[in-house]
C-alpha positions in Angstrom: 12.3 15.0 -10.9 12.9 14.1 -7.1 15.7 11.1 -6.8 13.2 9.3 -4.3 10.6 9.2 -7.1 8.7 5.5 -6.2 8.6 5.0 -10.1 12.2 5.4 -10.4 14.5 3.5 -8.3 16.6 0.5 -7.8 15.8 -2.8 -6.7 12.7 -5.4 -7.5 9.6 -5.9 -7.0 7.7 -9.4 -6.7 5.2 -9.4 -9.1 3.1 -12.4 -10.0 5.5 -14.7 -9.1 8.7 -13.6 -10.2 10.9 -10.5 -9.1 10.5 -7.8 -11.2 13.2 -4.9 -11.7 11.8 -1.7 -9.7 11.2 0.7 -13.1 9.3 -2.1 -14.9 7.0 -3.3 -12.6 4.0 -1.8 -14.4 0.2 -2.1 -15.0 -1.7 -1.2 -18.2 -3.6 2.3 -18.2 -7.2 -0.1 -18.2 -6.4 -2.2 -15.2 -10.0 -2.6 -13.9 -8.9 -1.9 -10.0 -7.1 1.4 -11.5 -10.6 3.0 -12.7 -13.1 1.3 -10.2 -10.8 1.3 -6.9 -10.9 -2.3 -6.1 -7.3 -3.2 -5.5 -6.5 -4.2 -1.6 -3.2 -3.8 0.4 -1.4 -3.8 3.3 1.3 -1.9 5.1 3.8 -3.8 7.1 6.5 -2.8 9.0 9.6 -4.8 9.5 12.1 -4.3 12.5 15.1 -5.9 12.4 14.5 -7.7 9.5 11.5 -9.4 10.9 8.1 -8.4 9.6 5.8 -7.5 12.5 2.5 -9.2 13.1 3.0 -10.8 9.5 0.5 -13.5 9.3 -2.5 -10.9 10.5 -1.6 -9.0 8.0 -1.6 -11.5 5.1 -5.0 -13.2 6.7 -6.2 -9.4 6.2 -5.3 -8.8 3.0 -7.0 -12.1 1.6 -10.2 -11.0 3.6 -10.2 -7.6 2.1 -10.1 -9.1 -1.0 -13.0 -11.3 -0.4 -14.9 -8.3 0.9 -14.7 -6.3 -2.7 -16.0 -9.9 -4.3 -12.6 -11.8 -5.5 -10.1 -14.4 -4.2 -6.6 -13.8 -3.9 -4.7 -16.8 -5.7 -2.3 -17.3 -2.8 -2.6 -18.5 0.8 -1.9 -16.4 3.7 1.3 -18.5 4.6 2.8 -18.1 0.9 1.9 -14.1 1.2 4.1 -14.7 4.1 7.0 -16.2 2.4 6.7 -13.4 -0.7 7.1 -10.8 1.9 10.1 -12.1 3.5 11.8 -12.8 0.3 10.8 -9.3 -0.9 12.4 -7.8 2.4 15.9 -10.1 1.9 15.7 -9.1 -1.8 16.0 -5.6 -0.9 18.5 -6.1 1.8 16.7 -4.2 4.7 16.6 -4.7 7.9 14.1 -1.8 8.7 12.0 -1.2 6.1 8.1 -0.7 5.0 6.9 -4.1 3.1 3.4 -3.3 0.6 1.7 -6.6 -0.5 -1.2 -5.1 -3.0 -3.9 -7.5 -4.9 -5.7 -6.1 -8.0 -8.3 -7.0 -10.7 -6.6 -6.7 -14.3 -7.1 -5.4 -17.4 -9.2 -8.3 -19.5 -12.5 -6.7 -18.9 -13.2 -3.3 -18.6 -16.6 -1.8 -17.3 -18.3 -2.1 -13.7 -18.3 -6.3 -14.1 -15.0 -7.7 -13.5 -15.8 -11.4 -13.4 -12.9 -12.3 -16.4 -10.1 -10.5 -14.8 -7.3 -11.8 -13.5 -6.1 -11.0 -9.6 -2.5 -9.9 -9.7 -0.3 -9.5 -6.6 2.8 -7.5 -6.0 5.1 -7.2 -2.9 7.4 -4.0 -2.6 9.6 -3.0 0.1 11.6 0.2 0.8 13.1 2.0 3.3 10.8 4.3 5.8 11.4 6.4 8.8 9.2 7.9 11.1 5.4 8.6 9.3 5.7 12.2 11.1 8.8 14.3 11.1 8.9 15.0 14.8 6.9 12.1 16.1 7.7 12.2 19.8 7.0 16.2 20.1 3.3 15.6 19.3 1.4 15.8 16.1 -1.4 18.5 15.5 -5.1 17.4 14.4 -7.9 19.7 12.6 -11.0 18.0 12.3 -12.1 16.8 8.7 -14.8 17.9 6.7 -15.3 14.1 5.0 -16.9 11.3 7.5 -16.0 7.8 7.6 -19.5 6.4 5.7 -22.0 4.2 6.9 -21.3 0.5 6.4 -24.4 0.0 4.3 -22.8 1.9 1.6 -19.0 0.4 1.7 -17.4 -2.8 2.5 -16.1 -0.8 5.8 -13.7 -3.7 6.9 -11.6 -3.8 3.8 -8.4 -2.0 3.4 -9.7 -1.0 -0.7 -7.9 1.7 -2.4 -10.9 3.3 -2.9 -12.1 4.0 0.4 -8.8 6.0 0.6 -10.0 9.0 -1.2 -11.6 10.6 1.3 -8.7 10.1 3.5 -6.4 11.9 0.8 -8.7 14.7 0.6 -9.0 15.0 4.5 -5.3 14.4 4.7 -4.6 17.5 2.0 -7.0 20.0 3.8 -5.2 19.5 7.1 -1.7 20.1 5.8 -2.7 23.2 3.9 -4.1 24.6 7.1 -0.7 23.8 8.7 -1.8 20.3 10.7 -0.4 17.2 10.4 -3.4 15.1 10.0 -7.3 15.2 10.3 -9.7 13.6 12.6 -12.7 12.2 10.8 -16.1 11.8 12.2 -18.2 8.9 11.3 -21.9 8.9 9.3 -23.4 9.4 12.9 -21.2 12.6 14.3 -19.3 10.4 16.2 -15.0 10.2 16.6 -13.9 7.8 14.2 -10.3 7.7 13.4 -7.4 10.0 11.4 -6.9 9.4 8.1 -4.5 6.5 8.3 -4.8 5.7 12.2 -6.8 4.8 14.9 -7.0 7.0 17.8 -7.1 6.8 21.9 -7.8 9.0 24.7 -6.8 9.0 28.0 -8.9 10.0 30.9 -8.2 9.4 34.8 -5.6 6.8 33.9 -8.1 4.7 31.5 -8.2 4.6 28.0 -11.1 5.2 25.5 -11.2 4.7 21.8 -14.1 4.6 19.7 -15.8 1.2 18.6 -14.5 0.3 15.3 -17.8 -0.9 13.6 -17.4 1.2 11.0 -13.6 1.0 10.7 -10.7 -1.3 9.4 -10.0 -3.4 12.4 -6.1 -2.5 13.3 -3.8 -4.5 13.9 -1.6 -1.9 15.8 -4.7 -1.0 17.5 -5.3 -4.7 18.4 -1.7 -4.6 20.2 -1.7 -1.2 21.7 -5.1 -2.8 23.7 -3.0 -5.7 24.8 0.1 -3.6 25.6 -2.5 -1.4 27.9 -4.0 -4.5 29.3 -0.3 -5.5 29.9 0.2 -3.1 32.4 -3.4 -3.3 34.1 -4.8 -0.3 32.3 -8.3 -0.3 31.8 -9.4 0.1 28.1 -13.1 1.2 27.1 -14.0 0.8 23.4 -17.5 3.1 23.0 -19.2 5.9 21.1 -17.2 9.0 21.5 -18.8 12.4 20.8 -16.7 15.7 20.3 -18.1 17.3 22.8 -15.8 15.0 24.8 -12.4 15.8 23.5 -12.2 18.7 26.5 -12.5 15.9 29.4 -9.5 14.0 28.3 -5.9 14.6 29.3 -3.7 12.7 26.9 -4.5 11.8 23.3 -2.4 9.4 20.7 -2.9 7.8 17.4 -1.9 3.9 16.3 -0.9 2.5 13.5 1.3 0.4 11.4 3.0 3.4 9.8 2.5 6.0 12.5 3.4 3.6 15.2 2.2 5.2 18.7 2.5 8.9 17.6 1.4 11.5 20.6 -1.3 14.4 19.6 -0.5 17.4 21.4 -3.4 19.5 19.8 -7.0 18.6 18.2 -8.2 22.3 16.6 -7.5 24.6 20.0 -7.7 21.9 22.2 -4.2 21.1 23.6 -2.9 17.8 25.4 0.2 17.0 27.1 1.8 13.6 26.3 2.0 11.9 29.8 2.9 8.7 31.6 0.6 6.7 29.8 1.5 7.7 26.3 5.4 7.5 27.2 4.6 4.1 28.6 2.7 2.6 25.7 5.2 4.1 23.4 8.0 2.6 24.9 6.4 -1.0 25.4 5.5 -0.9 21.9 9.2 -0.7 20.9 10.0 -3.3 23.2 7.3 -5.7 21.4 7.9 -5.2 18.0 11.8 -5.9 18.1 10.8 -8.9 20.2 11.6 -8.1 23.6 7.8 -8.0 25.5 6.1 -10.9 24.9 2.2 -10.8 25.0 
């Protein structure tokens, strides 16, 4: 067994009001969210002992649960406090912070009105999401598409909504790529399996409208950083046949941070000045050295 297996580690996880030894933080096999995909979660990053954009993440967690029809029994301020305490308990300065809420096992079946709502927060050390981040990653086109918002609660960071992301990520890696670029149900450029995407053309940024995508916290931050540099940002519909018209490309997310893309299928991109400047600005910002 790998010594980094997530279920077999030292430390503690905050769970329903108390710190539980890491190996004892368990749920019942008939947990409703395990069967019906109604768990919601966040992925936060801590730098130098401070969790970046913590309140934004805590508020989004609460909204995600509301989209899925339940209320988390903690306020955003309380979730902030729990995340900070769990980070301190872990003794880590740079880390990944995972709050997650789910429906329990009191009732089984599609209906879940009687199920208790649980909350847990885990913290662990985690470096770059991609092995060779600054060299740039290679993307293939995914077979799966982001669904019509009339078919899913697309603004929720819900566990069940990541099924097609896992399938797309596995398929990409099996073909030798780092990740997959997904289209939406209309055939427009959407996002990668866990990150939003930006393109550069004639010194300006272009990014898909996020009407069917999660409201990205890093996405919002990158737009603010671009505007701080007087770089114009176009949020618009982008079609696959436009990919050859762009000179640079990068993806953004809490885990990915800002990661350059060096190829989408056979189309090659060269990370240039705009990408590099935004990578540097983002690093300064998350460490509190650049205010927006």
